[in-house]
C-alpha positions in Angstrom: 106.1 105.8 56.5 108.8 108.1 58.0 109.0 111.8 58.4 105.3 112.3 59.0 104.3 115.5 60.8 101.3 117.5 61.9 101.4 119.4 58.6 101.0 116.2 56.6 98.0 115.1 58.7 96.4 118.5 58.4 96.7 118.5 54.6 95.2 115.0 54.2 92.4 115.8 56.7 91.8 119.2 55.1 92.1 121.0 58.4 94.5 123.4 60.0 97.6 122.3 61.8 96.1 123.9 64.9 93.1 121.6 64.7 95.4 118.6 64.5 97.3 119.9 67.6 94.0 120.4 69.5 93.0 116.8 68.7 96.4 115.4 69.8 96.6 117.4 73.0 93.0 117.7 73.9 93.5 121.4 74.6 90.3 122.6 72.8 87.0 121.1 71.7 86.9 119.8 68.2 83.7 118.6 66.5 83.2 114.8 66.8 83.2 114.5 63.0 86.4 116.4 62.5 88.1 114.7 65.4 87.1 111.3 64.0 88.5 112.2 60.6 91.8 113.4 62.1 92.3 110.4 64.3 91.6 108.1 61.4 94.3 109.7 59.3 96.7 109.7 62.2 96.2 105.9 62.4 96.5 105.5 58.6 99.8 107.4 58.6 101.1 105.6 61.7 102.0 108.9 63.2 103.8 109.1 66.6 104.0 112.4 68.4 107.6 113.6 69.0 107.6 114.0 72.8 111.1 115.5 72.8 110.1 118.3 70.3 107.0 119.0 72.3 108.8 119.3 75.5 111.4 121.7 74.0 108.6 123.9 72.8 106.5 123.8 75.9 109.4 123.6 78.5 107.4 120.7 80.0 108.3 117.0 79.8 105.5 115.5 81.9 108.2 113.1 83.2 108.3 112.2 86.9 111.1 110.4 88.5 110.4 107.8 91.1 113.1 106.5 93.4 112.2 103.3 95.3 114.5 102.2 98.0 113.7 98.6 97.3 110.9 97.3 95.1 111.0 93.9 96.9 109.7 95.3 100.2 106.0 94.8 100.7 104.9 98.4 100.9 106.6 99.7 97.7 104.6 98.0 94.8 101.3 99.4 96.0 102.7 102.9 96.4 104.1 102.7 92.9 100.7 101.5 91.6 99.1 104.6 93.1 101.7 106.8 91.4 101.1 105.0 88.1 97.3 105.5 88.4 97.7 109.2 88.8 100.2 109.3 85.9 97.8 107.4 83.6 95.0 109.7 84.4 97.0 112.8 83.7 99.0 111.7 80.7 102.3 111.7 82.5 105.4 109.5 82.2 107.2 107.7 85.0 110.9 106.8 85.2 111.5 104.3 88.0 114.8 103.7 89.8 115.2 100.9 92.3 118.0 101.4 94.8 118.0 97.8 95.9 118.8 98.8 99.5 117.6 95.6 101.2 120.4 93.7 99.4 122.9 96.5 99.6 122.6 97.6 103.3 120.2 95.1 104.8 118.2 96.7 107.6 120.8 99.4 108.2 118.5 102.1 106.9 119.3 104.5 109.7 122.9 105.0 108.5 122.3 107.4 105.6 126.0 107.5 104.6 125.7 103.7 103.9 123.5 104.3 100.9 123.7 108.1 100.2 125.8 107.5 97.1 123.1 105.2 95.5 120.4 107.8 96.1 122.5 110.6 94.9 123.4 108.8 91.7 119.8 108.0 91.1 118.8 111.6 91.4 121.5 112.8 89.0 120.5 110.2 86.5 116.8 111.3 86.7 117.7 115.0 86.4 119.7 114.2 83.3 116.6 112.8 81.8 114.7 116.1 82.4 112.3 114.9 85.0 110.1 117.7 86.4 110.0 116.3 89.9 110.7 113.2 92.0 108.8 110.9 94.3 111.0 109.1 96.8 109.6 105.9 98.3 111.1 104.6 101.6 111.0 101.1 102.9 110.7 102.1 106.5 109.2 105.3 108.0 112.2 107.3 109.2 114.0 110.7 108.9 116.1 110.8 105.7 117.0 114.5 106.0 120.2 115.3 104.1 120.0 112.2 101.9 119.8 113.8 98.5 119.9 117.2 96.7 117.4 117.5 93.9 119.0 120.7 92.6 115.8 122.7 93.1 113.4 120.1 91.5 110.3 119.5 93.6 110.3 116.3 95.6 107.7 114.5 97.7 108.7 111.7 100.1 106.4 108.8 101.0 106.9 106.2 103.7 109.7 108.4 105.1 110.2 112.1 105.8 112.6 115.0 106.1 112.6 118.1 108.2 112.1 120.4 105.3 110.3 118.6 102.4 106.8 117.4 101.9 106.1 113.9 102.9 103.1 111.5 102.8 102.8 109.2 105.8 99.8 107.5 107.4 99.2 108.1 111.1 100.7 105.1 113.0 99.5 106.2 116.4 95.9 106.7 115.3 95.9 103.3 113.6 97.1 101.5 116.8 94.6 103.5 118.8 91.7 102.5 116.4 92.8 98.8 116.7 92.7 99.0 120.4 89.3 100.7 120.5 88.0 97.9 118.3 89.2 95.3 120.8 87.9 97.3 123.8 84.5 97.7 122.1 84.4 93.9 121.8 84.8 93.6 125.6 88.5 93.0 125.9 90.4 94.6 128.8 93.5 92.5 129.2 95.2 93.4 126.0 98.8 92.7 125.3 101.0 94.3 122.6 103.9 92.8 120.6 105.9 95.6 119.1 108.6 95.8 116.5 112.1 97.1 117.5 111.6 100.1 119.7 114.2 102.2 117.9 111.7 102.1 115.0 109.4 105.2 114.7 106.4 103.0 113.8 106.9 100.9 116.9 107.0 104.0 119.2 104.0 105.6 117.5 102.0 102.4 117.6 102.9 101.9 121.3 101.7 105.5 121.9 98.3 104.6 120.4 98.1 101.5 122.5 98.9 103.4 125.7 96.5 106.3 124.8 93.6 103.8 124.4 94.5 102.0 127.7 94.6 105.2 129.7 91.5 106.8 128.1 89.5 103.7 128.8 91.0 103.2 132.2 92.2 99.7 131.6 94.8 98.0 133.9 98.3 98.7 132.5 100.4 95.6 133.1 104.1 95.9 132.0 104.2 92.1 131.6 101.8 92.6 128.7 104.3 94.7 126.7 106.6 92.5 124.5 109.2 93.8 122.1 109.7 91.8 118.9 111.9 92.5 115.9 109.3 92.4 113.1 110.2 88.8 112.3 108.1 85.7 112.5 110.3 84.0 115.2 109.9 87.0 117.6 106.2 86.8 117.3 106.4 83.1 118.2 108.8 83.7 121.2 107.0 86.7 122.6 103.6 84.9 122.5 105.1 81.9 124.4 106.2 84.4 127.1 102.7 85.8 127.3 101.3 82.3 127.7 103.4 81.7 130.8 101.8 84.6 132.7 99.6 83.7 135.6 96.8 85.7 134.0 96.9 85.6 130.2 95.7 88.4 128.0 92.4 88.0 126.2 93.7 89.8 123.1 97.0 90.7 121.5 97.7 93.7 119.3 100.7 92.7 117.1 102.5 95.3 115.1 102.8 93.4 111.8 101.2 90.4 110.2 104.5 88.5 109.9 104.8 88.4 113.7 101.1 87.3 113.8 102.0 84.1 112.0 104.6 83.3 114.6 102.1 84.1 117.4 99.5 81.8 115.8 102.0 79.0 115.7 102.8 79.4 119.5 99.1 79.5 120.3 98.4 76.4 118.2 101.2 74.5 119.9 99.8 75.4 123.3 96.3 74.3 122.4 95.0 77.9 122.6 92.2 78.7 120.3 92.0 81.8 118.2 89.7 83.8 118.7 87.8 81.8 121.3 90.6 81.9 123.9 92.8 84.8 122.6 91.9 87.4 119.9 94.5 88.9 117.6 94.7 92.1 115.6 97.7 92.6 113.2 99.1 95.3 111.0 99.7 95.7 107.3 97.0 93.5 105.7 99.5 91.3 104.0 98.0 89.1 101.2 98.4 85.9 103.3 96.2 87.4 106.1 93.1 86.5 104.2 94.2 82.9 103.6 95.4 81.6 107.0 93.0 79.9 109.4 91.6 81.9 111.1 91.8 84.8 108.8 93.6 87.7 110.4 91.8 90.9 111.5 94.4 93.6 110.6 95.0 97.3 109.9 95.2 98.0 106.2 97.8 100.7 105.2 96.7 103.3 102.6 99.7 102.6 100.4 97.9 103.1 97.1 96.5 106.4 98.3 99.9 107.5 99.5 101.4 107.1 96.0 98.4 108.8 94.4 98.5 111.7 96.9 102.3 112.1 96.4 101.8 112.6 92.7 98.9 115.0 93.2 101.0 117.1 95.6 104.1 116.9 93.4 102.3 118.0 90.2 100.7 120.9 92.1 104.1 122.0 93.3 105.5 121.8 89.8 102.8 124.1 88.6 103.2 126.5 91.5 99.8 125.6 92.9 98.6 124.5 96.3 96.4 121.5 97.0 94.2 120.4 99.9 95.3 116.8 99.4 95.6 114.8 102.7 99.2 114.2 103.6 98.2 111.7 106.3 95.8 109.2 104.8 93.9 106.9 107.2 94.5 103.3 107.9 91.4 101.1 108.0 90.7 98.0 110.0 89.9 94.9 108.0 87.6 92.7 110.1 88.0 89.0 109.6 88.0 86.0 112.0 90.7 86.5 114.6 88.7 88.6 117.1 85.9 87.3 119.3 83.5 89.4 121.3 83.5 89.0 125.1 80.3 91.0 125.5 77.3 89.1 126.8 
């Protein structure tokens, strides 16, 4: 049946058009009996609300644009899931754009000019679809100031930041500090670290957390224990081999992502070094495979889902001109598995 409107439903249900509107929008209480009758007739007439007409009348579309730099990168899907959960709970609609930056610019994320046109085009497309605000999801925590102009629409960045807009980002330094404290509390004092590339903000912040824990707990600081990887499996392998050649090996290694942990595990296995009996390991990211290798990896879990949810919570408050006490720096949590042994008596 075509051309069905609220007036037709009201006549058939013997209620006012206002009552039908209340049932559809949930804006006022309607008696259960009346609500049931209206909903039954809506189903019988196969009525679909005209969202376009509603938005023109209310000046609200309830549409949020989401720009993901690359949905194939590990952190992005879980952030999107947090965004979708909030949208589902609040009857909002999501328009997702994938910039595909990994295939377009590789790891050259620092050169904004290399991909600015892709981000700008995505924003213009979303604005043409009447989005009320935008969530921008980075693939690497970094400064993206000057990347896009939202023409006055509210925007929240997550997994990246600007010098003028709201961003949601977990505390890398605190996460690394917490991982170190966990190892220290298990009796470890000779603790090495394998970082990612040191031109990366997460690497620098995580090293700061490592150094803060070492100095606070008055542990010996050995520069030979500091190894710089490149986030890849091979660098975890090579840096661990270097550590094994030291006259006095570390009893534990803090490794800045779980991919490098796999490389480290291979190097230790080849050398006949047992995990965790000889050397303990803590990783980062809580990648899915971390729970399936042997031994299972103790690792820091990133609050990706919460970051997406919080981004939506803050964005919708901004759209309404409200403030929110939502945490802009959700906490990482350590997932304790099998790769750490206690040295305490």
